[in-house]
Phi, psi and omega in degrees: 000356176285163180294334186276329186238126179284128182284144175284353185261138181204189184298331179273340182220069179286153173280133179277092185271150182259133173289123180262329183203141179215102185233153178283139174264358184261146178276169178303135179094354179290143176263015177245162176229092179246132189240147168258121185238125178254131186238128179280131175252016184306134177070009182267330187076003180291133174233163179204167175246151173302131185107344178284172178240159176246129175271133180237132175265107184277176171241137180296158178295119180305327180295321178290325176299313181296319179296319179297315180294319180297319179295325180276348182081023178270148174278334183105343182267351181299136182281141171225158177257131176237108184053047176071007176254124181274136180205162176296145182300329178300314180294321180297317180289332180286319192243340191249336190234150172279125182236005184269002184214136180282104182288157180297325179296322176295316179295322178299320177295323176298318178298319178297333179274005172098015178277102187298320181300317180291320178300319178295317181297331182280354177292141184307322182288350180252026183301318181294320179293322177297316179298319178295319182293318187270327192220031176301148183305123181060019180218025179298146180260141171255183183297325179298316179303313185290317180293329176292326178289330181233073189292345182280350183279132182241147177229146165277152183306312181293322178300320180290310183295335178293344179268356188263152176269151179299145178291119186279157169285163174235142181258136177230137175299133179285135186251022183215162173254133179294335178289332178271332183225080179302139179058035178213147172225137181249149175232154172241112190232131176255127177292131181258124180219148176200174177243140178207136176052040174080010180227149174285137180239162179210150176296138186301304186273325183297318180281333172301311182290317185283323189255322192248347181264104186250160180310131183100335177286156178240156175208155180285130178221158169202165186269150176237108178292134180233080183297334182288349185236035178283157171294164178304146180297327178264129177291350179268352183286136176292152176233133169248124186237127179244110184211084176285156177060221179288353174295350178285345188309304183294337182282331168298318178297315179302314183290323174298320180296316180293323177294315184294327183265353182070027180300143185266350183298143179286151184226135182226124182243132169253118180233145178215151174202199183281303185223140181294327184288334187239341184227034175269082184296138177059032185304310183299320181293316180294319179293326175295319180292327175297316181293323183277345180094355175299320178250113182280321182227138176226110178253131187240138179232127182240117187278345180234019184287319182236131180302130177079001181230102180258116179250132179239171186300325180295332176291322176292323175300316180300316181294331182255022187306314183297314181291321179298318179296322178298317177299316179301314180295334179273008175099012181294146171268140184246121184242143175225134175222134176138212188301120183284323190285325184241295186304307185298324177294317180294319178295318179300313181292325178292323177297320176296318179296322178295319178297327179284310185290313187258347177259357178067028182261153173290164178306319181290319179294320180297315179296318179296321179297313182291312189275337180251301184292303186291316186278313190261313185284306182272343180054040177259000177244107188237134187231143170228088187239153187208000000 
């Protein structure tokens, strides 16, 4: 998985890695489920760099598999072919196909079976309505939802699986340094859960890893090189890292790497979550790094700590604007990992504001400095957002 050596493992040939440890990072009373997961790479030859990602091949929730089969009237033992290999439909739905989302091919088959509403939604002029029906925010429909709405529609097992898409891998930022943990890779994973259409839903891979993947179990994994998110080429270069929630994962890896190699560059971490008492992930490790000097600055933002006062990482950046600008001028690399839609945008705009306020730049000059000079020309602004 290193840049120098091509790994033999990929989506068609993942390494069957063993879960070595799966522990909660949340304190008592937390309404979140975020896990630290240690994965053994023993005998694999797999290597990686801090900043890379790990691809995981999940297994579907057995409860959703059973519900899907019950809705379709399948016993689960009926044979289906998956890439010319015959297996029971239960196993195919568990390991081979995505069943948490109603695919267009499945809807097209419903229309062919005479479901007028679906046929109308599939018309080109109704694309927006189709998108709303299938994938509205926190209200996406799966096959069970649609079949429950149209109970008269029947499928044969092979006919049904032929409408499904292959179960995809999921990518997670690596939370460890191979220099600190030989033959091991760590992940920081938050279980995703929500309610829609009267049923509890869960993220396919996040709940697989958090709830069902226990020490001793195996799952297919392989590495994803992320050259755009490498640490500075010089070990003396300062790093500013912004990673709220599970976005802190690669920065734990960066700091472990700097500690293991004795790098002299200064390090500054901005971390945020809901409450310090229940969601201060890796607290002991970060506090140890503050004492040892590996971590020079640690800024914390808690969005639910005080009633009526929500503080996020961009607010801490604003408060530390003068010092942050000094670090940038001294050659610091600026990293962001996490939510693309909200957090990363807010952090980006705050960085531009800091360049304007503390760098004495006009709004246009500040934006050009951040988006052209820092990000593209000097490549000192690196993002891993999703």
